[in-house]
C-alpha positions as CSV (number, residue, x, y, z in Angstrom):
1,M,-18.4,-9.3,-1.0
2,A,-18.2,-11.5,-3.7
3,T,-15.8,-14.5,-3.4
4,L,-13.5,-13.5,-6.8
5,S,-11.3,-16.0,-8.3
6,P,-8.6,-17.1,-9.4
7,L,-5.9,-16.2,-6.8
8,P,-3.1,-17.2,-7.1
9,L,-1.4,-20.4,-5.3
10,S,1.2,-19.9,-2.6
11,S,3.9,-22.6,-1.7
12,H,3.9,-21.7,1.8
13,K,2.1,-23.7,4.4
14,K,-0.8,-22.5,5.9
15,R,0.0,-19.7,7.5
16,R,-1.5,-17.2,11.1
17,I,-2.7,-13.9,9.9
18,G,-3.4,-11.0,12.1
19,V,-5.6,-7.8,10.9
20,V,-4.6,-4.3,12.1
21,G,-7.4,-2.2,11.2
22,Y,-11.0,-3.4,10.3
23,G,-12.2,-0.4,7.9
24,H,-13.6,-1.7,4.6
25,L,-10.5,-3.3,2.9
26,G,-9.0,-5.1,6.4
27,E,-13.3,-6.7,6.9
28,Y,-12.9,-7.6,3.5
29,L,-9.2,-9.7,4.0
30,V,-11.0,-10.7,7.1
31,K,-13.6,-11.9,5.2
32,M,-11.7,-13.6,2.4
33,I,-9.5,-16.0,5.2
34,L,-12.3,-17.2,7.0
35,T,-14.6,-17.7,3.8
36,D,-13.2,-18.2,0.7
37,E,-12.1,-22.0,-0.4
38,R,-8.7,-21.1,-2.0
39,A,-7.8,-18.4,0.8
40,K,-8.4,-21.1,3.8
41,T,-6.1,-23.7,2.5
42,Q,-2.8,-20.9,2.8
43,L,-4.6,-18.3,5.7
44,E,-6.0,-18.6,9.1
45,L,-7.0,-15.6,11.4
46,G,-5.1,-15.1,14.1
47,F,-6.2,-11.3,15.5
48,V,-8.2,-8.4,14.1
49,W,-7.5,-5.4,16.0
50,N,-9.7,-2.1,14.7
51,R,-8.8,1.4,16.3
52,S,-12.7,1.7,17.2
53,P,-13.7,-1.5,18.6
54,E,-17.2,-0.5,17.9
55,K,-16.7,-1.1,14.4
56,F,-16.7,-5.1,15.7
57,Q,-20.4,-4.4,16.7
58,E,-21.6,-2.8,14.2
59,S,-20.2,-5.2,11.2
60,K,-22.1,-7.3,9.3
61,Q,-19.9,-10.2,9.8
62,Q,-19.6,-11.8,13.0
63,L,-16.1,-12.6,14.1
64,P,-15.3,-15.1,16.9
65,P,-14.7,-13.1,20.1
66,E,-11.5,-14.5,20.9
67,V,-9.4,-13.0,17.8
68,I,-10.3,-10.1,18.8
69,L,-7.4,-8.0,19.9
70,Q,-8.0,-5.1,22.6
71,N,-4.5,-3.4,22.7
72,L,-1.4,-4.0,20.0
73,Q,0.6,-3.9,22.8
74,D,-0.9,-7.6,24.0
75,L,-0.4,-9.6,20.2
76,P,2.8,-11.3,21.9
77,S,-0.8,-12.9,23.2
78,K,-1.9,-14.4,20.1
79,P,0.6,-15.5,17.8
80,V,0.5,-15.2,14.6
81,D,2.9,-15.6,11.0
82,I,2.1,-12.7,9.1
83,I,0.9,-9.1,10.1
84,I,-0.8,-6.9,7.7
85,E,-1.1,-3.4,8.2
86,V,-4.7,-1.7,6.4
87,C,-5.8,1.1,8.3
88,H,-3.2,4.8,9.1
89,P,0.8,5.2,8.6
90,K,0.8,6.4,12.3
91,I,0.3,2.5,13.1
92,V,3.4,1.7,11.4
93,A,5.6,4.7,12.6
94,E,4.3,3.6,16.1
95,Y,4.0,0.0,15.6
96,G,6.4,-1.3,12.9
97,E,9.4,-2.2,15.4
98,L,6.7,-4.1,17.6
99,F,5.5,-6.0,15.0
100,L,8.8,-6.8,13.0
101,Q,9.8,-8.5,16.8
102,Y,6.7,-11.3,16.5
103,A,5.9,-11.4,12.5
104,D,6.7,-10.6,9.0
105,F,5.0,-7.1,8.5
106,V,3.3,-6.4,5.4
107,V,2.5,-2.6,5.6
108,G,-0.4,-2.1,3.3
109,S,0.2,2.2,4.3
110,P,3.7,2.5,2.9
111,T,3.0,6.3,3.2
112,A,4.8,5.8,6.4
113,F,8.1,5.9,5.1
114,A,8.1,9.0,3.7
115,D,9.1,10.0,7.2
116,P,13.0,9.3,7.2
117,V,13.0,8.3,10.7
118,V,10.0,5.7,10.7
119,E,12.2,4.5,6.8
120,S,15.5,4.2,8.1
121,K,14.7,2.8,11.3
122,L,12.6,-0.5,9.9
123,R,14.5,-1.0,7.6
124,D,17.0,-1.6,10.1
125,I,15.3,-3.6,11.6
126,A,14.4,-5.9,8.9
127,S,18.0,-6.2,7.2
128,R,19.1,-7.6,10.5
129,S,20.5,-11.1,10.2
130,E,19.5,-11.9,13.3
131,N,16.0,-10.9,12.5
132,Q,13.5,-13.6,10.7
133,H,10.9,-11.2,9.7
134,G,11.2,-8.9,6.8
135,L,9.3,-6.2,5.4
136,Y,7.1,-6.9,2.9
137,I,5.6,-4.0,0.2
138,P,2.1,-4.8,-1.2
139,S,2.6,-4.5,-5.1
140,G,-1.0,-3.0,-6.0
141,A,-1.0,-0.5,-8.2
142,L,2.5,-0.5,-8.5
143,W,2.8,-2.4,-12.0
144,G,6.1,-3.5,-12.4
145,A,7.5,-3.0,-9.1
146,Q,10.3,-6.5,-9.0
147,D,11.3,-4.7,-12.6
148,I,11.8,-1.5,-11.0
149,Q,13.8,-2.8,-7.5
150,K,16.0,-4.7,-9.9
151,M,17.0,-1.9,-12.3
152,D,17.6,0.4,-8.7
153,D,19.9,-2.7,-7.9
154,L,21.6,-2.3,-10.8
155,K,22.1,1.4,-10.8
156,I,20.5,2.4,-14.3
157,L,17.6,3.7,-12.6
158,G,17.4,6.8,-14.2
159,K,14.2,8.7,-13.8
160,L,10.7,7.6,-12.6
161,T,7.5,9.4,-12.3
162,I,4.1,8.1,-10.4
163,S,1.4,10.2,-11.5
164,M,-2.5,9.1,-10.2
165,K,-5.6,10.9,-11.4
166,K,-9.1,10.3,-9.5
167,D,-12.7,11.8,-9.1
168,P,-12.3,14.8,-7.0
169,T,-14.3,12.9,-4.5
170,A,-12.3,11.0,-4.0
171,L,-8.9,12.7,-3.2
172,K,-8.7,12.6,1.2
173,V,-6.4,15.4,1.2
174,E,-4.4,18.2,3.5
175,E,-4.4,21.3,3.1
176,P,-3.1,23.4,1.0
177,L,-4.3,20.7,-0.9
178,M,-8.1,20.6,-0.3
179,S,-8.7,24.1,-1.0
180,K,-7.2,23.4,-4.3
181,V,-9.5,20.4,-4.8
182,K,-12.3,22.0,-3.0
183,N,-12.1,25.2,-5.6
184,Y,-12.0,22.9,-8.3
185,I,-15.5,20.4,-7.6
186,Q,-17.3,24.1,-6.9
187,D,-16.0,25.9,-10.5
188,Q,-18.4,24.3,-13.0
189,N,-16.2,26.3,-16.1
190,Q,-13.6,24.1,-14.9
191,Q,-13.3,20.9,-16.9
192,G,-11.2,18.2,-17.6
193,E,-8.0,17.0,-15.2
194,A,-6.9,19.7,-13.0
195,V,-3.3,19.3,-11.2
196,I,-4.1,19.0,-7.5
197,F,0.0,18.5,-6.7
198,S,3.5,18.0,-8.6
199,G,6.9,17.7,-6.6
200,S,8.5,14.6,-4.9
201,V,6.6,11.7,-3.4
202,R,8.1,13.0,0.4
203,E,6.4,15.9,0.1
204,L,2.8,14.3,-1.2
205,C,2.7,12.0,1.0
206,P,1.8,13.8,4.1
207,L,-0.9,15.6,2.2
208,A,-2.5,12.6,0.9
209,P,-1.8,9.4,3.1
210,N,-3.9,7.5,2.2
211,N,-3.9,8.3,-1.3
212,V,-0.6,7.7,-2.4
213,N,0.2,4.6,-1.1
214,T,1.3,3.2,-4.3
215,M,3.9,6.5,-5.1
216,A,5.4,6.2,-1.9
217,A,5.6,2.3,-3.1
218,A,7.1,3.2,-6.4
219,A,10.1,5.1,-4.1
220,L,10.8,2.1,-2.0
221,A,11.4,0.5,-5.4
222,A,13.5,2.6,-6.8
223,S,15.9,3.5,-3.6
224,T,18.9,4.9,-4.9
225,L,16.1,7.7,-5.9
226,G,14.2,7.8,-3.2
227,F,11.3,9.4,-1.5
228,D,12.8,13.1,-2.7
229,K,13.9,12.5,-6.4
230,V,10.6,10.0,-7.3
231,G,8.6,12.3,-8.7
232,A,4.6,12.5,-7.7
233,R,1.8,14.0,-9.6
234,L,-1.7,14.1,-7.9
235,L,-4.3,14.9,-10.6
236,A,-8.9,15.1,-10.4
237,E,-10.9,14.4,-13.0
238,K,-14.7,15.0,-12.4
239,G,-17.1,12.2,-13.3
240,L,-14.0,10.0,-13.8
241,P,-15.1,6.5,-12.8
242,A,-12.0,5.0,-12.2
243,H,-8.4,5.7,-10.5
244,V,-5.7,6.0,-13.3
245,V,-2.0,5.0,-12.6
246,T,0.7,6.3,-15.3
247,I,4.1,5.1,-14.6
248,E,7.1,6.1,-16.5
249,L,10.4,5.1,-16.4
250,E,13.2,6.0,-17.6
251,A,17.1,4.4,-17.3
252,A,20.2,5.9,-16.9
253,T,22.5,7.3,-19.8
254,K,26.0,8.2,-19.9
255,N,25.8,10.9,-21.5
256,Q,22.6,13.3,-22.5
257,E,23.5,12.4,-25.6
258,E,22.6,8.9,-25.7
259,D,18.6,7.6,-25.8
260,A,17.5,5.9,-23.1
261,F,15.1,3.1,-22.3
262,R,11.9,4.5,-21.2
263,V,9.1,2.0,-20.3
264,T,5.2,3.9,-19.8
265,T,3.0,1.8,-18.1
266,I,-0.7,3.2,-17.7
267,R,-3.6,1.3,-14.7
268,Y,-6.8,1.7,-15.5
269,N,-8.8,0.8,-11.8
270,P,-12.6,0.9,-12.1
271,A,-13.7,2.8,-8.8
272,K,-16.8,4.6,-7.6
273,P,-16.9,8.9,-7.2
274,G,-16.0,9.4,-3.8
275,V,-14.3,5.8,-2.9
276,V,-10.6,5.7,-1.8
277,T,-9.4,2.3,-2.7
278,G,-10.3,1.0,-6.4
279,N,-12.6,-2.7,-7.5
280,L,-9.1,-4.3,-7.6
281,T,-7.3,-3.1,-5.1
282,Y,-9.5,-5.6,-2.4
283,T,-8.4,-8.8,-4.9
284,S,-4.8,-7.5,-5.5
285,F,-4.2,-7.1,-1.5
286,L,-5.3,-10.6,-1.1
287,S,-3.2,-11.9,-3.4
288,S,-0.2,-9.9,-1.7
289,L,-1.5,-11.6,1.3
290,L,-1.2,-15.1,-0.1
291,N,2.9,-13.8,-1.3
292,A,3.7,-12.8,1.5
293,G,6.0,-14.0,4.1
294,G,9.3,-16.6,4.7
295,R,11.5,-14.9,2.9
296,G,13.6,-13.4,5.9
297,P,15.0,-10.1,6.5
298,G,15.0,-7.5,4.2
299,L,12.0,-5.4,2.6
300,H,10.5,-7.4,-0.3
301,F,7.3,-6.8,-2.7
302,C,4.7,-9.2,-2.5
């Protein structure tokens, strides 16, 4: 991929990065860390890990053998300042605690936190005053994440709903949603958008773990509502050349008759049909990585 700029400059010193996952997004981040002139002034590659090691041989990008980590249990042998996960929520659940022992942890699959045990455990570890490392959630498609978090901190957030619409071939979902997607694709008479799911973020995350990280990030930002009370809508539209995320926010009111403060944002991210990750997501993750780390304990958006 071509080098994209401009990128925001960080005030932090040069940091060593561990990349967990070497799919399209992980490969892009590694390439940028190694070759992009602006990224190289702030970041250096500490290690790369992938569930399938053969992916390193298949890649057009030749990596120095010393940066390849064979086993995540061996990560203490390759000290880093930041670990960024870009593969699967199962890795967050299994290794998140270990990552936080050794580095700041950027969670690229926040759908992992739909499991209340995982969320509670990692929030607790990250919030301990004796722990120098924090959890970082990429804002990505969640436009206004910090504003949502501020309203939540002030206890004035009343309602939050996230809708995501994609071409049906870009939806990598589990049953029973997969049957809905297939039926919609095969029904030539059904045009326009179709509602694949409507409910809570907690219900949707395990059914679409690779598609709805934006929704999981919203539930983390709106912690008083959380995964059970933040609404989620997943829609499909044939031939849609983008991933469209709509965020609808409403402030809490003292009584039903009082009019409420409202904000609606629509994010249109161009994407080819069948592609899970939109075009702008790559540079958004790099931007988040450049702004991650060094804020101490707690959960932070970057």
